[in-house]
C-alpha positions in Angstrom: 41.6 30.6 19.1 39.5 33.0 21.1 40.4 35.8 18.8 39.1 34.1 15.6 35.5 35.0 14.7 33.0 32.3 14.1 32.5 33.1 10.5 36.3 32.6 9.9 36.1 29.3 11.7 33.2 28.3 9.5 35.3 29.0 6.4 38.2 27.0 7.8 35.9 24.1 8.5 34.4 24.3 5.0 37.9 24.2 3.5 38.7 21.1 5.6 35.6 19.4 4.5 36.3 20.0 0.8 39.8 18.6 1.3 38.3 15.6 3.0 35.9 15.0 0.1 38.7 15.4 -2.4 40.8 12.7 -0.6 37.9 10.4 -0.1 36.6 10.4 -3.6 38.6 11.7 -6.5 35.9 10.9 -9.0 34.0 14.2 -8.6 34.2 16.2 -11.8 35.5 19.8 -11.8 31.9 20.9 -12.2 30.7 19.1 -9.1 33.7 20.3 -7.1 32.9 23.9 -8.1 29.2 23.3 -7.3 30.1 22.1 -3.8 32.2 25.1 -3.1 29.7 27.6 -4.5 26.9 25.9 -2.5 28.9 26.2 0.7 29.5 29.8 0.1 25.9 30.5 -0.8 24.6 28.8 2.3 27.1 30.6 4.5 26.5 34.0 3.1 22.9 34.1 2.0 20.9 31.4 3.8 22.3 30.9 7.3 21.6 34.6 8.3 17.9 34.2 7.3 17.6 30.9 9.2 19.2 32.3 12.3 17.0 35.4 12.2 13.9 33.2 12.4 15.0 30.4 14.6 14.7 27.8 11.8 10.9 28.4 11.4 10.1 28.6 7.7 6.6 29.9 8.4 7.8 32.7 10.7 10.4 33.6 8.0 7.6 34.2 5.5 6.8 30.8 3.9 6.5 30.9 0.2 7.6 34.5 0.0 11.0 33.7 1.6 11.2 30.6 -0.5 10.9 32.7 -3.7 13.6 35.1 -2.5 16.0 32.4 -1.5 15.5 30.5 -4.8 16.0 33.7 -6.8 19.3 34.1 -5.0 20.2 30.5 -5.6 19.6 30.9 -9.3 21.8 33.9 -9.4 24.5 32.0 -7.6 24.3 29.1 -10.1 23.5 26.5 -7.4 19.7 26.0 -8.0 18.2 22.6 -8.7 21.4 20.4 -8.7 19.2 17.3 -9.1 16.8 18.4 -11.9 17.4 17.3 -15.5 19.5 19.8 -17.5 16.6 20.3 -20.0 14.5 21.6 -17.1 17.1 24.1 -15.8 19.0 21.8 -13.3 22.5 20.5 -13.1 21.4 16.9 -13.8 23.6 15.3 -11.1 23.4 11.6 -10.4 22.9 10.3 -6.9 26.6 10.0 -6.1 27.3 13.5 -7.2 24.3 14.9 -5.3 25.6 13.6 -1.9 28.2 16.3 -1.2 26.1 19.1 -2.7 23.0 18.2 -0.8 25.1 17.9 2.4 26.4 21.3 1.8 22.9 22.7 1.3 21.7 20.9 4.5 24.1 22.8 6.6 21.3 25.3 6.9 17.7 24.2 7.6 16.6 26.6 4.9 19.3 25.4 2.4 17.3 22.6 0.8 14.3 25.0 0.2 16.7 27.6 -1.3 18.1 25.1 -3.8 14.7 23.5 -4.5 15.9 20.2 -3.1 13.6 20.0 -0.1 11.1 17.2 0.5 8.8 16.3 -1.1 9.5 18.4 -4.2 13.0 16.9 -4.7 11.7 13.3 -4.7 8.8 14.3 -6.9 11.1 15.9 -9.5 13.1 12.7 -9.5 10.1 10.5 -10.0 8.4 12.6 -12.6 11.6 12.8 -14.6 11.7 8.9 -14.7 8.0 8.1 -15.1 5.9 11.0 -16.4 4.7 11.2 -20.0 6.0 14.1 -22.1 2.7 16.0 -21.6 2.8 15.4 -17.8 6.4 16.6 -17.7 5.4 19.8 -19.4 2.5 20.4 -17.1 3.9 19.3 -13.8 7.7 18.7 -13.9 8.7 21.8 -15.7 7.2 24.3 -13.2 8.2 22.2 -10.2 11.8 22.0 -11.3 11.8 25.8 -11.9 10.4 26.5 -8.4 7.3 28.1 -9.8 5.1 25.7 -7.8 5.4 23.3 -4.9 4.0 19.7 -4.8 2.8 17.1 -2.3 3.0 13.3 -2.3 -0.2 11.9 -0.8 0.1 8.3 0.5 0.1 8.2 4.3 -3.4 7.7 5.8 -4.9 7.6 9.3 -5.3 4.1 10.8 -6.2 1.6 9.6 -4.9 3.0 6.3 -1.4 3.1 4.8 1.5 4.2 6.9 4.7 2.2 7.5 2.8 -0.6 5.8 1.8 0.7 2.4 -0.3 -2.4 1.6 -2.9 -1.1 4.0 -3.7 1.6 1.4 -7.4 2.5 1.8 -8.0 5.5 -0.5 -9.7 4.1 -3.5 -10.0 5.2 -7.2 -12.9 3.8 -9.2 -13.0 3.8 -13.0 -15.6 6.0 -14.5 -16.3 7.3 -18.0 -13.2 9.3 -19.2 -11.2 8.9 -16.0 -11.2 8.0 -12.3 -13.1 9.1 -9.2 -11.0 9.2 -6.0 -12.3 9.0 -2.4 -10.3 8.8 0.8 -8.4 10.7 3.5 -4.7 11.3 3.9 -2.7 12.8 6.8 0.9 13.9 7.5 1.1 15.1 3.9 4.2 17.3 3.8 3.9 20.6 1.9 0.2 20.2 1.2 -0.8 23.7 2.2 0.2 25.8 -0.8 1.1 23.0 -3.1 0.4 23.5 -6.8 -0.4 19.8 -7.4 -0.6 16.5 -5.7 0.6 13.0 -6.6 -2.0 10.8 -5.1 -1.6 7.1 -4.3 -5.0 5.3 -4.5 -6.1 1.7 -4.6 -7.4 0.6 -8.0 -7.7 -3.1 -7.4 -7.6 -5.5 -4.5 -8.4 -4.8 -0.8 -6.5 -3.1 2.0 -3.8 -5.5 3.3 -3.2 -7.1 -0.1 0.0 -6.5 -2.1 -0.2 -4.4 -5.2 -3.2 -2.8 -6.7 -2.2 0.9 -6.3 -2.0 3.6 -8.9 -0.5 7.1 -8.8 -2.6 10.1 -10.1 -1.7 13.7 -10.8 -4.1 16.3 -9.7 -3.8 20.2 -9.6 -4.5 21.5 -6.1 -7.6 23.4 -7.2 -9.4 20.3 -8.6 -12.9 20.0 -7.2 -13.1 17.4 -4.5 -9.6 18.0 -3.1 -9.5 19.7 0.3 -6.5 20.5 2.4 -7.4 20.4 6.1 -5.7 21.1 9.3 -2.0 21.3 9.9 -0.8 18.5 12.2 1.6 20.2 14.6 4.9 18.3 14.7 8.3 18.9 16.2 9.9 20.3 13.0 9.4 23.8 11.7 11.6 23.9 8.6 9.4 22.1 6.0 7.3 24.6 4.1 3.6 23.9 3.8 3.3 21.8 7.0 2.1 18.3 7.4 -1.6 18.3 6.7 -4.7 16.3 6.5 -6.1 16.0 2.9 -9.5 14.7 1.9 -10.6 13.5 -1.5 -14.4 13.4 -2.0 -15.5 12.3 -5.5 -12.3 13.8 -6.9 -12.4 13.3 -10.7 -9.2 13.1 -12.7 -9.0 12.2 -16.4 -7.3 9.1 -17.7 -4.3 11.4 -18.7 -3.7 12.0 -14.9 -2.5 8.4 -14.4 1.2 8.5 -13.6 2.8 5.5 -15.3 0.4 2.5 -15.5 -2.6 1.4 -13.6 -2.0 -0.9 -10.6 1.8 -0.3 -10.8 1.9 2.5 -8.2 3.9 0.5 -5.6 6.5 -0.5 -8.2 6.8 3.1 -9.3 7.1 4.3 -5.7 10.4 2.4 -5.5 11.8 4.8 -8.1 11.2 7.6 -5.6 11.6 6.0 -2.2 15.2 4.7 -2.3 16.6 7.9 -3.7 14.4 10.1 -1.5 15.7 8.2 1.6 19.2 8.9 0.6 18.7 12.6 -0.2 17.1 12.9 3.3 20.3 11.4 4.7 22.4 13.9 2.7 20.5 16.9 3.9 20.3 15.9 7.5 24.0 14.9 7.6 24.7 18.5 6.7 22.5 19.7 9.6 24.3 17.3 12.0 27.6 18.5 10.8 26.6 22.0 11.7 25.7 20.9 15.2 29.0 19.1 15.6 31.0 22.1 14.2 29.2 24.4 16.6 29.9 22.1 19.6 33.6 21.6 18.7 34.1 25.4 18.3 32.5 25.9 21.7 34.5 23.3 23.7 37.7 24.4 22.0 37.3 27.8 23.7 35.2 27.2 26.9 37.2 26.8 30.1 36.1 24.7 33.0 37.6 22.3 35.6 41.0 23.8 35.1 41.3 23.4 31.4 39.6 23.8 28.1 36.5 21.5 27.8 37.9 20.1 24.6 40.9 18.8 26.5 38.7 16.7 28.8 38.4 13.0 28.2 34.6 12.8 28.4 34.2 15.6 25.9 36.9 14.2 23.6 34.9 10.9 23.5 31.8 12.7 22.4 33.8 14.5 19.7 35.3 11.3 18.5 32.0 9.5 18.5 30.5 12.3 16.4 33.4 12.1 13.9 32.9 8.3 13.6 29.1 8.6 13.1 29.7 11.3 10.4 32.3 9.2 8.6 30.2 6.0 8.8 27.1 7.7 7.6 29.0 9.1 4.6 30.4 5.7 3.8 27.0 3.9 3.8 25.5 6.8 1.8 28.3 6.5 -0.9 27.6 2.8 -1.2 23.9 3.1 -1.5 24.1 6.0 -4.0 26.6 4.0 -6.1 24.2 1.1 -6.3 21.3 3.4 -7.3 23.4 4.9 -10.0 24.0 1.4 -11.4 20.3 1.0 -11.9 19.6 -1.2 -8.9 16.7 -0.5 -6.5 19.4 -0.9 -3.8 16.7 -1.9 -1.3 19.1 -3.3 1.3 21.8 -0.7 0.9 19.3 2.2 1.3 17.6 0.5 4.2 20.9 0.1 6.0 22.0 3.6 5.2 18.7 5.2 6.2 18.5 3.3 9.5 22.0 4.0 10.6 21.9 7.6 9.4 18.6 8.5 11.1 20.0 7.2 14.4 23.5 8.5 14.0 22.4 12.0 13.0 20.3 12.2 16.1 23.2 11.0 18.2 25.5 13.6 16.7 23.1 16.5 17.4 22.3 15.2 20.9 26.0 14.9 21.8 26.5 18.4 20.4 23.8 19.7 22.7 25.4 18.0 25.7 28.8 19.4 25.0 27.4 22.9 25.0 25.5 22.6 28.2 22.8 25.2 28.8 23.6 26.9 25.5 23.0 23.6 23.7 19.4 23.6 24.6 18.9 27.4 24.1 18.1 29.4 21.0 21.5 31.2 21.4 23.0 28.3 19.4 21.4 26.4 16.4 21.7 23.0 18.1 18.3 23.0 19.9 16.5 23.7 16.6 18.5 21.0 14.9 17.5 18.5 17.6 13.8 19.1 16.9 14.3 18.8 13.2 16.3 15.6 13.0 14.3 13.5 15.5 11.3 12.8 13.2 13.8 11.2 10.6 13.7 8.0 12.6 10.0 7.8 11.8 9.3 9.0 8.3 10.6 7.3 5.1 10.2 4.0 7.0 10.7 3.7 10.8 14.0 2.2 11.9 12.1 -0.9 13.1 10.5 -1.6 9.7 13.9 -1.2 7.9 15.5 -3.6 10.4 12.7 -6.1 9.8 13.3 -5.8 6.0 17.1 -6.1 6.4 16.7 -9.3 8.5 14.1 -10.8 6.2 16.4 -10.4 3.2 19.3 -11.9 5.1 17.3 -15.0 6.2 15.7 -15.3 2.8 19.1 -15.3 1.1 20.3 -18.2 3.3 17.1 -20.2 2.6 17.4 -19.6 -1.1 21.0 -20.7 -1.1 20.0 -23.9 0.8 17.3 -24.7 -1.8 19.8 -24.2 -4.6 22.3 -26.5 -2.9 19.7 -29.2 -2.5 18.8 -29.3 -6.2 
């Protein structure tokens, strides 16, 4: 074991994972199987060395310059934009087929950026493909899917505005001659610095706290009245463009900038939110698997207390618990993706999968750090950077507490509905 290099072990692990995927789900087409294999090789050979050289910090690696280089390499490898519609240069994968490909990409923190499946662009591609008009697709979706521009989704606001509770939406759009005038402030807007355009959620009717009344608008980043402010420093370093404050001051957009229909923004958001939560799970599961693989490789070789660490009971429990969390996350993800592919909003399945995964992925990485001791919290191994990256997942795309509330509310509601039906 000690004589085998880490790169050879990575290849062996990849082959094992491919075999596991084949056994678990034989419905993957030859095209998807090939795409999984080529993505694994591309990440291993082209992306991991870049990530490791810069400690997982995308800004330190060169920001948009390194993004362009990696995406050019991904196109050459034939793995670029697996989610985008075929007519826009992608592979057109459904949610179920995306799962193993996105997981393979997520093995590197820079992998999603390389394949153009990083947040928020991946979710915005998905939503534009389903909602945008033909003209909007040509102006916004085509360059985004090609990697020519980045995008931002502007919904989250400082208190007392929209956050985990979207009904608190405070940014307002007023109808004026020929279009709309938008005023408000957003924060934690991922990718805002350097984005080519914004999808803006603004209230067009009702008052903050009331359900409904939101509309989505498309605005190029250079539109007068749109200002990207300071970067809010957060734990993570792998999402390009930061998490920024954004101000709208008398921002005028024409009627043609309305995405979908007026006052239907929250309904349209569901087209994006459920799938985006699951693609986050896919990507971070890949990262967690890298942490686990790193730890298992370490304890299989490291000697202490008279044996290899991997032969000690307490270490074996952590390994087993990681394997269980990985398998359970995949199972919940498969169920949620299947429901989404059937045309359902899959609200309960995506809430369950997101909540479990966000916590399980952190547990996997945390245990991996513990197994590696001092090295686990150092930059000598990738686990420390993985820890900082996966922790925020328990907050964004709906905190675990909000999802648990929604899951419980649906369960109680179903019982009460059944009681009412029985009483008729």
